[in-house]
PAZAPA-4460 file (N, C-alpha, C; in steps of 0.05 Angstrom, whole numbers, plus 32768, in hexadecimal, padded with zeros to 4 digits):
% residues 310
    n_x    n_y    n_z   ca_x   ca_y   ca_z    c_x    c_y    c_z   seq   type   mol
   865C   8122   7AB1   8645   8111   7AB6   864B   80F5   7AAC     1      X     A
   8644   80E1   7ABC   8647   80C5   7AB5   862C   80BB   7AAC     2      X     A
   862B   80AF   7A94   8612   80A8   7A88   8611   808A   7A81     3      X     A
   85FB   807E   7A88   85F6   8062   7A7F   85DE   8063   7A6C     4      X     A
   85E1   8056   7A55   85CB   8054   7A42   85C2   8037   7A40     5      X     A
   85A8   8033   7A45   859D   8018   7A43   858E   8015   7A29     6      X     A
   8593   8027   7A16   8585   8026   79FC   8599   802A   79E6     7      X     A
   8599   801A   79D1   85AA   8020   79BA   85A4   803B   79AD     8      X     A
   858A   8043   79AD   8583   805D   79A1   858F   8073   79B2     9      X     A
   858D   8071   79CC   8598   8086   79DE   85B6   8088   79DB    10      X     A
   85C4   8071   79D8   85E1   8071   79D4   85E8   8081   79BA    11      X     A
   85D8   807C   79A5   85DD   808B   798C   85D9   80A9   7990    12      X     A
   85C4   80B0   799F   85BE   80CC   79A3   85D4   80DA   79B4    13      X     A
   85DE   80CC   79C8   85F3   80D7   79D9   860B   80DD   79C8    14      X     A
   8612   80CB   79B6   8629   80D0   79A4   8623   80E6   7990    15      X     A
   860B   80E7   7986   8604   80FB   7972   8608   8117   797D    16      X     A
   8601   811B   7997   8604   8136   79A2   8620   813C   79AD    17      X     A
   8632   8129   79A8   864E   812D   79B0   8655   8127   79CD    18      X     A
   8645   8115   79D9   864A   810F   79F6   8651   80F2   79FA    19      X     A
   865B   80E5   79E5   8662   80C8   79E7   8676   80C3   79FD    20      X     A
   8687   80D6   7A03   869B   80D2   7A18   868F   80CF   7A34    21      X     A
   8676   80D7   7A37   8669   80D5   7A51   865E   80BA   7A57    22      X     A
   865C   80A9   7A43   8650   808E   7A46   8663   807D   7A56    23      X     A
   8659   8070   7A6B   8669   805E   7A7B   865E   8041   7A7A    24      X     A
   8646   803E   7A6E   863A   8024   7A6B   8623   8025   7A57    25      X     A
   861E   800E   7A4A   8609   800C   7A36   85FA   7FF2   7A39    26      X     A
   85E6   7FEE   7A27   85D7   7FD5   7A26   85E6   7FC1   7A15    27      X     A
   85DE   7FA8   7A16   85EB   7F93   7A06   85E5   7F97   79E8    28      X     A
   85D1   7FA7   79E1   85CA   7FAA   79C5   85D6   7FC3   79B9    29      X     A
   85E4   7FD3   79C8   85F0   7FEC   79BE   8607   7FE5   79AC    30      X     A
   8606   7FED   7993   861B   7FE5   797F   8622   7FFC   796C    31      X     A
   8617   8014   7971   861D   802A   795F   861E   8044   7970    32      X     A
   8632   8055   796A   8648   8052   7956   865D   803D   7960    33      X     A
   866F   8037   794D   8683   8024   7953   8693   802C   796B    34      X     A
   8698   8018   797D   86A7   801D   7995   8697   801B   79AE    35      X     A
   867C   801F   79AC   866C   801E   79C4   866A   8002   79CF    36      X     A
   866F   7FEE   79BD   866D   7FD2   79C6   8683   7FCA   79DA    37      X     A
   8697   7FDB   79DD   86AC   7FD6   79F1   86A5   7FE0   7A0D    38      X     A
   8690   7FEF   7A10   8688   7FF9   7A2A   867B   7FE3   7A3B    39      X     A
   867B   7FE6   7A55   866E   7FD2   7A66   8650   7FCF   7A5F    40      X     A
   8646   7FB7   7A5E   862B   7FB2   7A56   861A   7FAB   7A6F    41      X     A
   8605   7FBA   7A73   85F5   7FB7   7A8B   85DC   7FA6   7A87    42      X     A
   85D6   7F9E   7A6F   85BF   7F8D   7A6A   85C6   7F74   7A5C    43      X     A
   85B3   7F61   7A5D   85B6   7F48   7A4E   859A   7F3E   7A46    44      X     A
   8598   7F30   7A30   857E   7F26   7A27   857C   7F08   7A2F    45      X     A
   8564   7F01   7A36   855E   7EE5   7A3C   8556   7ED5   7A24    46      X     A
   8557   7EE2   7A0C   854F   7ED5   79F3   8567   7ED0   79E2    47      X     A
   8568   7EB9   79D6   857D   7EB1   79C3   8576   7EBC   79A8    48      X     A
   8586   7ED0   799F   857F   7EDD   7985   8583   7ECC   796D    49      X     A
   858F   7EB4   7971   8593   7EA2   795A   857A   7E91   7954    50      X     A
   8566   7E93   7966   854D   7E85   7961   853E   7E90   7949    51      X     A
   852B   7E81   793E   851B   7E8B   7929   8508   7EA1   7933    52      X     A
   84FC   7EAF   7920   84E9   7EC4   7927   84D2   7EB9   7938    53      X     A
   84C7   7EA2   7930   84B1   7E97   793F   84B9   7E8F   795B    54      X     A
   84D2   7E84   795E   84DC   7E7C   7978   84E1   7E95   798A    55      X     A
   84EB   7EAA   797E   84F0   7EC3   798D   84D5   7ECE   7997    56      X     A
   84C1   7ECE   7986   84A7   7ED8   798D   849B   7EC9   79A5    57      X     A
   849E   7EAE   79A4   8493   7E9E   79B9   84A2   7EA3   79D3    58      X     A
   84BD   7EA6   79D1   84CD   7EAC   79E9   84C7   7EC7   79F5    59      X     A
   84C2   7EDB   79E4   84BB   7EF5   79EE   84A1   7EF4   79FD    60      X     A
   848D   7EE6   79F2   8473   7EE3   79FF   8476   7ED6   7A1B    61      X     A
   8485   7EC0   7A1B   8489   7EB1   7A34   8497   7EC2   7A49    62      X     A
   84AD   7ECE   7A41   84BD   7EDD   7A55   84AF   7EF7   7A5E    63      X     A
   849F   7F03   7A4C   8490   7F1A   7A54   847B   7F13   7A69    64      X     A
   846F   7EFC   7A66   845C   7EF2   7A7A   846A   7EED   7A95    65      X     A
   8483   7EE4   7A94   8491   7EDD   7AAC   849E   7EF6   7ABA    66      X     A
   84A2   7F0B   7AAB   84AE   7F23   7AB6   84BB   7F34   7AA0    67      X     A
   84D6   7F34   7A9F   84E5   7F44   7A8B   84F6   7F31   7A79    68      X     A
   84F9   7F39   7A60   850A   7F29   7A4F   8527   7F33   7A50    69      X     A
   852C   7F47   7A60   8547   7F52   7A63   8550   7F52   7A80    70      X     A
   856A   7F4F   7A84   8575   7F51   7A9F   8586   7F6A   7AA1    71      X     A
   8585   7F77   7AB9   8595   7F8F   7ABE   85A9   7F89   7AD4    72      X     A
   85C2   7F8E   7ACF   85D8   7F89   7AE2   85D9   7F9F   7AF7    73      X     A
   85CC   7F9B   7B0E   85CB   7FAF   7B23   85E6   7FB4   7B2F    74      X     A
   85F6   7FA0   7B32   8611   7FA3   7B3E   8622   7FB4   7B2C    75      X     A
   8622   7FAF   7B12   8632   7FC0   7B00   8628   7FDC   7AFF    76      X     A
   860D   7FE0   7B00   8602   7FFB   7B01   860C   800A   7B19    77      X     A
   860D   7FFD   7B30   8618   800A   7B48   8635   8010   7B45    78      X     A
   8644   7FFE   7B39   8661   8002   7B36   8667   8019   7B23    79      X     A
   8657   801D   7B0F   865C   8032   7AFB   8654   804E   7B05    80      X     A
   8644   804F   7B1A   863C   8069   7B27   8633   807E   7B13    81      X     A
   861F   8078   7B03   8616   808B   7AEF   8607   80A3   7AFC    82      X     A
   8609   80BA   7AF0   85F9   80D1   7AF8   85DE   80D0   7AE9    83      X     A
   85DE   80C4   7AD1   85C6   80C3   7AC1   85C4   80A8   7AB4    84      X     A
   85AB   809D   7AB4   85A5   8084   7AA6   858F   808B   7A91    85      X     A
   8595   8085   7A78   8581   808A   7A63   8574   806F   7A5C    86      X     A
   855A   806E   7A5D   854B   8056   7A58   8531   805D   7A49    87      X     A
   851E   804B   7A49   8505   804F   7A3A   84EE   8042   7A49    88      X     A
   84D5   804B   7A42   84BD   803E   7A4D   84AA   8036   7A37    89      X     A
   84B4   8037   7A1E   84A2   8033   7A07   849C   8015   7A02    90      X     A
   84B0   8004   7A05   84AD   7FE8   79FD   84BE   7FD5   7A0E    91      X     A
   84B1   7FC4   7A1E   84C0   7FB2   7A2F   84CD   7F9B   7A1F    92      X     A
   84C6   7F98   7A05   84D2   7F85   79F4   84EC   7F8F   79E8    93      X     A
   84EF   7FAA   79E8   8506   7FB7   79DC   851E   7FBB   79EF    94      X     A
   8518   7FBE   7A08   852D   7FC4   7A1C   8523   7FBE   7A38    95      X     A
   8535   7FC0   7A4B   852D   7FBC   7A67   8516   7FCE   7A6E    96      X     A
   8502   7FC4   7A7C   84EB   7FD5   7A82   84F2   7FEB   7A95    97      X     A
   84E4   8001   7A93   84E9   8019   7AA3   84E6   8013   7AC1    98      X     A
   84D2   8002   7AC8   84CE   7FFB   7AE4   84E7   7FEE   7AF0    99      X     A
   84F3   7FDC   7AE0   850B   7FCE   7AEA   8522   7FE2   7AEE   100      X     A
   8525   7FF4   7ADB   853B   8008   7ADD   8536   801A   7AF5   101      X     A
   851E   8023   7AF9   8518   8035   7B0F   851C   8027   7B2A   102      X     A
   8513   800F   7B2C   8515   8000   7B45   8533   7FFB   7B4C   103      X     A
   8542   7FF3   7B37   855F   7FEE   7B3B   856E   8007   7B43   104      X     A
   8569   801D   7B35   8577   8036   7B3A   8570   8041   7B56   105      X     A
   8557   803D   7B5E   854F   8047   7B78   855E   803A   7B8F   106      X     A
   8567   8021   7B8A   8575   8012   7B9F   8593   8018   7BA1   107      X     A
   859D   8029   7B8F   85BA   802F   7B8F   85C1   8043   7BA5   108      X     A
   85DA   8043   7BAF   85E2   8057   7BC4   85DE   8073   7BBA   109      X     A
   85E4   8078   7BA0   85E0   8093   7B95   85CF   8090   7B7C   110      X     A
   85B4   8090   7B80   85A2   808C   7B69   85A7   80A0   7B52   111      X     A
   85AA   8097   7B3A   85AE   80A9   7B23   8594   80B5   7B1A   112      X     A
   8596   80CA   7B0B   857F   80D5   7AFD   8578   80C2   7AE6   113      X     A
   855E   80BE   7AE1   8555   80AD   7ACB   8546   80BE   7AB7   114      X     A
   854F   80BB   7A9E   8543   80C9   7A87   8536   80B4   7A75   115      X     A
   851C   80B3   7A74   850E   809F   7A64   8504   80AB   7A4A   116      X     A
   850C   809F   7A34   8504   80A8   7A19   84EE   8096   7A0E   117      X     A
   84D8   80A2   7A05   84C1   8093   79FC   84B6   809E   79E2   118      X     A
   84C7   809F   79CD   84BD   80AB   79B4   84AB   8098   79A4   119      X     A
   8498   80A4   7996   8486   8095   7984   8486   80A1   7968   120      X     A
   8496   80B5   7963   8497   80C2   7949   84B4   80CC   7944   121      X     A
   84B9   80D4   792C   84D3   80DF   7925   84D7   80FA   7934   122      X     A
   84C1   8109   7936   84C3   8122   7945   84CB   811D   7962   123      X     A
   84C0   8108   796E   84C7   8101   7989   84E4   80FA   798B   124      X     A
   84EF   80EC   7977   850B   80E5   7978   851D   80FE   7977   125      X     A
   8515   8111   7965   8525   812A   7964   8523   813A   797E   126      X     A
   850B   8139   798A   8508   8146   79A4   851A   8139   79B9   127      X     A
   851C   811E   79B8   852E   810F   79CA   854B   8117   79C7   128      X     A
   8553   811C   79AE   856F   8125   79A9   8574   813F   79B8   129      X     A
   8561   8151   79B6   8564   816B   79C3   8564   8168   79E2   130      X     A
   8552   8156   79EC   8550   8152   7A08   856A   8145   7A14   131      X     A
   8574   8131   7A05   858D   8124   7A0E   85A4   8138   7A0D   132      X     A
   85A5   8147   79F7   85BB   815B   79F4   85BA   8170   7A0A   133      X     A
   85A2   8179   7A10   85A0   818D   7A26   85A8   8182   7A41   134      X     A
   85A0   8169   7A46   85A7   815C   7A5F   85C5   8159   7A62   135      X     A
   85D3   8154   7A4C   85F0   814F   7A4D   8601   8168   7A47   136      X     A
   85F3   817F   7A47   8602   8198   7A42   860B   819B   7A25   137      X     A
   85FD   818E   7A13   8603   8190   79F7   85EB   819A   79E7   138      X     A
   85DD   81AD   79F2   85C4   81B7   79E6   85C8   81C3   79CA   139      X     A
   85DC   81D4   79C7   85E1   81E1   79AD   85E7   81CC   7998   140      X     A
   85F9   81B9   799F   8600   81A5   798B   85E7   8194   7984   141      X     A
   85D6   818E   7997   85BE   817F   7992   85AC   818D   797F   142      X     A
   85A8   81A7   7982   8597   81B7   7970   85A3   81B7   7954   143      X     A
   85BD   81B9   7952   85CA   81B9   7937   85C5   819E   7929   144      X     A
   85C9   8189   7938   85C5   816E   792C   85A8   816A   7924   145      X     A
   8595   8173   7934   8579   8170   792D   8572   8180   7914   146      X     A
   857D   8198   7912   8579   81A9   78FA   8582   819B   78E1   147      X     A
   859A   818E   78E3   85A5   817F   78CC   8593   8167   78C5   148      X     A
   8588   8159   78D9   8577   8143   78D4   855D   814C   78C6   149      X     A
   8552   8163   78D0   853A   816D   78C3   853E   8175   78A6   150      X     A
   8556   8180   78A0   855C   8187   7885   855D   816E   7873   151      X     A
   8567   8158   787D   8568   8140   786D   854B   8136   7868   152      X     A
   853A   8137   787C   851F   812E   7878   8510   8140   7864   153      X     A
   8516   815A   7865   8509   816C   7853   8512   8167   7836   154      X     A
   852B   8160   7832   8535   815A   7817   8527   8141   780C   155      X     A
   8522   812D   781D   8514   8115   7813   84F7   811D   780B   156      X     A
   84E9   812C   781D   84CE   8134   7816   84CD   8143   77FC   157      X     A
   84E0   8155   77F8   84E0   8165   77E0   84E5   8153   77C7   158      X     A
   84F6   813F   77CA   84FC   812D   77B3   84E5   811C   77AB   159      X     A
   84D3   8114   77BE   84BD   8102   77B8   84A3   8111   77B4   160      X     A
   84A3   812B   77B8   848A   813B   77B6   847F   8138   779A   161      X     A
   8465   8132   7798   8457   8130   777F   845A   8115   7771   162      X     A
   846A   8103   777C   846D   80E8   7770   8456   80D6   777A   163      X     A
   844F   80C2   776A   843A   80AF   7773   8443   80A2   778D   164      X     A
   8430   809E   779F   8436   8092   77BA   842E   8075   77BA   165      X     A
   8441   8062   77B8   843A   8046   77B7   842F   803D   77D2   166      X     A
   841E   8028   77D1   8414   801B   77E9   842A   800B   77F5   167      X     A
   8430   800F   780F   8447   8002   781C   843D   7FF3   7835   168      X     A
   8449   7FDB   7839   8445   7FCC   7852   8460   7FC6   785E   169      X     A
   8465   7FD1   7876   847D   7FCC   7885   8477   7FB7   789B   170      X     A
   8487   7FA2   789C   8482   7F8C   78AE   8498   7F8B   78C2   171      X     A
   8491   7F8E   78DC   84A5   7F90   78F2   84AE   7F74   78FC   172      X     A
   849E   7F60   78F8   84A5   7F45   78FF   8497   7F32   78EB   173      X     A
   84A3   7F1C   78E4   8499   7F0C   78CF   848A   7EF3   78D8   174      X     A
   8491   7EE8   78EF   8485   7ECF   78F8   8481   7ED0   7916   175      X     A
   8469   7ED9   791F   8452   7EE2   790F   8456   7EFF   7905   176      X     A
   8447   7F07   78F1   844B   7F22   78E6   8440   7F38   78F9   177      X     A
   844F   7F4E   78FA   8447   7F65   7909   8449   7F7E   78F7   178      X     A
   8437   7F90   78FA   843A   7FAA   78EC   8451   7FB9   78F8   179      X     A
   845C   7FCC   78E9   8471   7FDE   78F3   8464   7FF8   78FB   180      X     A
   8463   7FFD   7915   8454   8014   791F   8466   802C   7926   181      X     A
   845B   803C   7939   8469   8054   7943   8473   8066   792C   182      X     A
   848D   8069   7929   8498   807C   7916   8499   8071   78F9   183      X     A
   8496   8057   78F5   849A   804C   78DA   8485   8056   78C6   184      X     A
   846B   8057   78CC   8459   8063   78B8   8460   807F   78B1   185      X     A
   846A   808F   78C4   8473   80AA   78BE   848B   80A9   78AB   186      X     A
   849D   8096   78AF   84B4   8094   789D   84AB   808E   7881   187      X     A
   8497   807C   787E   848D   8075   7864   8481   808E   7856   188      X     A
   8471   809E   7865   8465   80B6   785A   847B   80C9   7851   189      X     A
   848F   80CE   7861   84A4   80E0   785A   84B3   80D7   7841   190      X     A
   84B5   80BC   783E   84C4   80B1   7827   84B2   80AF   780E   191      X     A
   8499   80B7   7810   8488   80B8   77F8   8477   80A0   77F4   192      X     A
   8470   8092   7809   845E   807B   7807   8446   807D   7819   193      X     A
   8434   8069   7818   841D   8068   7829   841C   804E   7837   194      X     A
   8421   804F   7852   8421   8037   7862   8405   802C   7865   195      X     A
   8401   8012   7860   83E7   8006   785F   83DF   7FF8   7878   196      X     A
   83F1   7FF2   788A   83EB   7FE1   78A1   83ED   7FEE   78BC   197      X     A
   83F5   8007   78BD   83F8   8015   78D7   83F5   8033   78D3   198      X     A
   83EE   8040   78E9   83EC   805D   78E9   8403   8069   78FA   199      X     A
   840C   8081   78F3   8422   808D   7902   841C   808E   7920   200      X     A
   8430   8087   7930   842E   8089   794D   8422   8071   795B   201      X     A
   8414   805F   794C   8408   8049   7959   841C   8032   795C   202      X     A
   841A   8021   7971   842D   800C   7975   8429   7FF6   795F   203      X     A
   843E   7FE6   795B   843C   7FD0   7949   8427   7FBC   7953   204      X     A
   841B   7FAD   7942   8406   7F9A   794A   8409   7F81   793A   205      X     A
   8400   7F6B   7947   8401   7F51   793A   83ED   7F50   7923   206      X     A
   83F6   7F44   790D   83E5   7F42   78F5   83E1   7F25   78ED   207      X     A
   83CF   7F21   78DB   83CD   7F08   78CC   83D7   7F0D   78B0   208      X     A
   83E4   7EFA   78A4   83EE   7EFE   7888   83D8   7F05   7875   209      X     A
   83BF   7EFC   787C   83A8   7F02   786B   83A4   7F21   786A   210      X     A
   83A9   7F2E   7880   83A6   7F4B   7881   83BA   7F59   786E   211      X     A
   83D2   7F4E   786D   83E6   7F59   785C   83DF   7F55   783F   212      X     A
   83D5   7F3D   7839   83CD   7F37   781E   83B5   7F49   7815   213      X     A
   83A3   7F4E   7828   838C   7F5F   7822   8394   7F7C   781D   214      X     A
   83AA   7F85   782B   83B3   7FA0   7827   83C0   7FA4   780B   215      X     A
   83C8   7F8F   77FE   83D3   7F8F   77E3   83E8   7FA5   77E0   216      X     A
   83FD   7FA4   77F0   8412   7FB8   77EE   8421   7FB6   77D3   217      X     A
   8428   7FCD   77C9   8439   7FCE   77B1   8456   7FCB   77B8   218      X     A
   845D   7FD2   77D1   8478   7FCF   77DB   8476   7FC2   77F7   219      X     A
   8485   7FAD   77FB   8485   7F9F   7815   84A1   7FA1   7820   220      X     A
   84A3   7FAD   7839   84BD   7FB1   7845   84BE   7FA1   785F   221      X     A
   84D0   7F8E   7860   84D3   7F7B   7876   84E9   7F87   7889   222      X     A
   84E1   7F8D   78A1   84F3   7F9A   78B4   84F0   7F8D   78D0   223      X     A
   84F7   7F73   78D3   84F6   7F67   78ED   8505   7F76   7902   224      X     A
   84F8   7F7C   7918   8504   7F8D   792D   851E   7F81   7937   225      X     A
   8534   7F90   7937   854D   7F87   7941   855F   7F78   792E   226      X     A
   8554   7F72   7916   8564   7F63   7902   8570   7F75   78ED   227      X     A
   8587   7F6D   78E2   8591   7F7C   78CB   8585   7F70   78B1   228      X     A
   858D   7F7B   789A   8581   7F73   7881   8585   7F56   787B   229      X     A
   859D   7F4C   7880   85A3   7F30   7879   8593   7F1C   788A   230      X     A
   8590   7F23   78A4   857F   7F12   78B5   8562   7F13   78AD   231      X     A
   8559   7F2B   78A4   853E   7F2D   789B   8539   7F1C   7882   232      X     A
   854D   7F1B   7871   854B   7F0A   7859   8548   7EEC   7861   233      X     A
   8558   7EE4   7875   8556   7EC8   787E   853A   7EC2   7888   234      X     A
   852E   7ED5   7898   8514   7ED1   78A3   84FE   7ED1   788D   235      X     A
   8504   7EDE   7877   84F0   7EE1   7861   84F0   7EC9   784E   236      X     A
   8502   7EB6   7851   8503   7EA1   783D   84EA   7E8F   783D   237      X     A
   84DB   7E8F   7853   84C3   7E7E   7853   84AB   7E8C   7847   238      X     A
   84AD   7EA6   7843   8495   7EB5   783A   848A   7EAD   781F   239      X     A
   849A   7EA6   780B   848F   7E9D   77F1   847C   7E85   77F3   240      X     A
   847E   7E76   7809   846C   7E5F   780C   8451   7E67   7817   241      X     A
   844C   7E80   781E   8432   7E88   7829   841D   7E89   7813   242      X     A
   8405   7E80   7819   83EF   7E81   7805   83EA   7E9E   77FD   243      X     A
   83E9   7EA4   77E3   83E4   7EBE   77D9   83FC   7ED0   77D6   244      X     A
   8414   7EC6   77DF   842C   7ED7   77DD   8432   7EE0   77C1   245      X     A
   8431   7ECE   77AE   8438   7ED5   7793   8425   7EE9   7786   246      X     A
   840D   7EEC   7792   83FA   7EFF   7788   83FD   7F1B   7792   247      X     A
   840E   7F1F   77A6   8412   7F3A   77B1   841D   7F4D   779B   248      X     A
   8412   7F65   7798   841D   7F78   7785   843B   7F7D   7789   249      X     A
   8444   7F7E   77A3   8460   7F83   77A8   8471   7F6C   779E   250      X     A
   8467   7F53   77A0   8476   7F3C   7796   8476   7F3C   7778   251      X     A
   845F   7F40   776C   845E   7F41   774F   8470   7F56   7743   252      X     A
   8472   7F6D   7751   8483   7F83   7747   84A0   7F81   7750   253      X     A
   84A7   7F6C   775F   84C3   7F6A   7768   84CB   7F80   777B   254      X     A
   84B8   7F88   778C   84BD   7F9E   779F   84B9   7F95   77BC   255      X     A
   84C6   7F7F   77C2   84C7   7F75   77DE   84E3   7F79   77E8   256      X     A
   84E6   7F87   77FE   8500   7F8F   7809   8503   7F86   7826   257      X     A
   851C   7F7E   782C   8524   7F78   7848   8538   7F8E   784F   258      X     A
   8533   7F9B   7866   8545   7FB2   786D   8552   7FAD   7888   259      X     A
   8566   7FBD   788E   8575   7FBC   78A7   8565   7FCB   78BC   260      X     A
   8551   7FBE   78C8   8540   7FCB   78DC   8550   7FD3   78F5   261      X     A
   8563   7FC3   78FC   8572   7FC8   7915   8580   7FE3   7914   262      X     A
   858A   7FEB   78FC   8598   8004   78FA   8586   801C   78F3   263      X     A
   8572   8018   78E2   8564   802E   78D6   8546   8030   78DB   264      X     A
   853A   801C   78E8   851D   801D   78EB   8513   8016   7907   265      X     A
   851F   8003   7914   8515   7FFA   792F   851B   800E   7945   266      X     A
   8532   801A   7944   853C   802B   795A   8532   8047   7956   267      X     A
   8526   8053   796B   851F   8070   7969   8537   8082   796D   268      X     A
   8548   8082   7959   8562   808F   795A   8565   80A1   7941   269      X     A
   8579   80B2   7940   857D   80C4   7929   857F   80B6   790F   270      X     A
   8588   809C   790F   858B   808E   78F5   8570   8087   78E8   271      X     A
   855A   808D   78F6   8540   808B   78E8   853F   809D   78D0   272      X     A
   854D   80B3   78D1   854E   80C5   78B9   855A   80B7   78A2   273      X     A
   8570   80A8   78A7   857C   8098   7892   8568   8082   7888   274      X     A
   8558   8078   789B   8543   8064   7893   852F   8071   7880   275      X     A
   8527   808A   7884   8515   8098   7872   8522   809A   7856   276      X     A
   853C   80A0   7856   854A   80A2   783C   854B   8087   782E   277      X     A
   854F   8072   783D   8550   8057   7831   8534   8050   7826   278      X     A
   851F   8056   7835   8504   8050   782B   84FE   8061   7812   279      X     A
   8507   807A   7811   8502   808A   77FA   850F   807F   77E1   280      X     A
   8528   8074   77E4   8535   8068   77CD   8528   804E   77C5   281      X     A
   851B   8040   77D8   850D   8028   77D1   84F3   802F   77C2   282      X     A
   84E4   8042   77CD   84CA   8049   77C2   84CB   8059   77A8   283      X     A
   84E0   806A   77A6   84E2   807B   778E   84FE   807B   7783   284      X     A
   8506   8064   7778   8522   8063   776D   8526   8077   7756   285      X     A
   8510   807F   7749   8513   8092   7733   851B   80AD   773C   286      X     A
   8517   80B3   7756   851D   80CE   7760   8538   80D0   776D   287      X     A
   8546   80B9   776F   8560   80B8   777C   8574   80A9   776B   288      X     A
   858C   80B3   776A   85A1   80A7   7759   85AE   808F   7767   289      X     A
   85AD   808D   7781   85BA   8077   778F   85A5   8065   779C   290      X     A
   85AA   804B   779A   8598   8037   77A5   85A2   802F   77C1   291      X     A
   8591   8024   77D2   859A   801A   77EC   85B0   8005   77E9   292      X     A
   85C4   8006   77FA   85D9   7FF2   77F9   85D0   7FD8   7805   293      X     A
   85DE   7FC2   77FF   85D5   7FA8   7808   85D5   7FA5   7827   294      X     A
   85E5   7FB5   7835   85E4   7FB4   7852   85CC   7FC3   785D   295      X     A
   85BF   7FD3   784D   85A8   7FE3   7855   858E   7FD5   784E   296      X     A
   858D   7FCA   7835   8574   7FBE   782B   857B   7FAA   7816   297      X     A
   856B   7F94   7815   856E   7F7F   7801   8553   7F7B   77F4   298      X     A
   8553   7F7B   77D9   853A   7F76   77CB   8536   7F58   77C7   299      X     A
   851F   7F4D   77CE   8519   7F31   77CA   850D   7F2D   77AE   300      X     A
   8518   7F19   77A0   850E   7F12   7786   84F3   7F03   7789   301      X     A
   84E4   7F01   7774   84CA   7EF4   7775   84CC   7ED6   7778   302      X     A
   84E2   7ECA   776E   84E4   7EAD   7770   84E9   7EA5   778D   303      X     A
   84DC   7E8F   7796   84DF   7E87   77B2   84FC   7E83   77BA   304      X     A
   8503   7E8F   77D1   851E   7E8B   77DC   8534   7E9B   77D0   305      X     A
   852E   7EAB   77BA   8543   7EBA   77AD   8543   7ED7   77B7   306      X     A
   855B   7EE3   77B7   855D   7EFF   77BE   8571   7F0C   77AB   307      X     A
   856E   7F26   77A8   8582   7F35   7798   8584   7F51   77A4   308      X     A
   859C   7F5B   77A7   85A0   7F76   77B1   85A2   7F89   779A   309      X     A
   859B   7FA2   779F   859D   7FB6   778A   85AB   7FCE   7795   310      X     A
***
């Protein structure tokens, strides 16, 4: 089977179930596991990722109104002759829209099968692993991998059971601020915290910083969608200038963190389990002997513009 993945999360799942050899093309954002970046890329973004968060938000709004913020290479798709295209219908900001993929595929001489993944929870992600594995003839391997992921989640829950559950605010975009929805509140719960700004399964929503201040989180986790921890730190440098920032319990307690959302929080992929483990080490360092590494999470100091990793 010849497979095209238009999602970084799907590319990770295909490799997890042992079918990476079937991939003949990927999206421009696929970067894990190492080596997938050498495959032909069928998508491109119309947004310059070097822009500031506010500029990216404005560009997304403008391009969404005009159509799609992503381009799909129809000629390359025809050349690759895939039997299966894996895409999504959950978020047009995250990947090429399902309508564009369906319309393009329908026009090919040999239209491929389309598998659309639309998870909104960790359980949905695990179900997707099984579905992709079954489709690619790797059903048994998929079930084994899912069982191992469930065991890791269970170990985290056991480690934090009975511990105080701090109030947590996860922020998916900083300028303007957005709550972190879908699976993130569930991740916080599994890691032993209480998400203050979103409910499990609901989409992210635009916030006012006053709402974050009113929530008075004891732990603030900055996870701008698609950014790694270092880029999140750069985006966070303006936050100490916000009115009321210094009064936040998370700031007073030195518990403001910037994390690698691109790898462990934004993508509905198996590495969400590692994201739960990272959150658990942030929320309950007393229960774990190892702290998140600097590539996973960076703790922001209380002084404006300063950061320190732990």
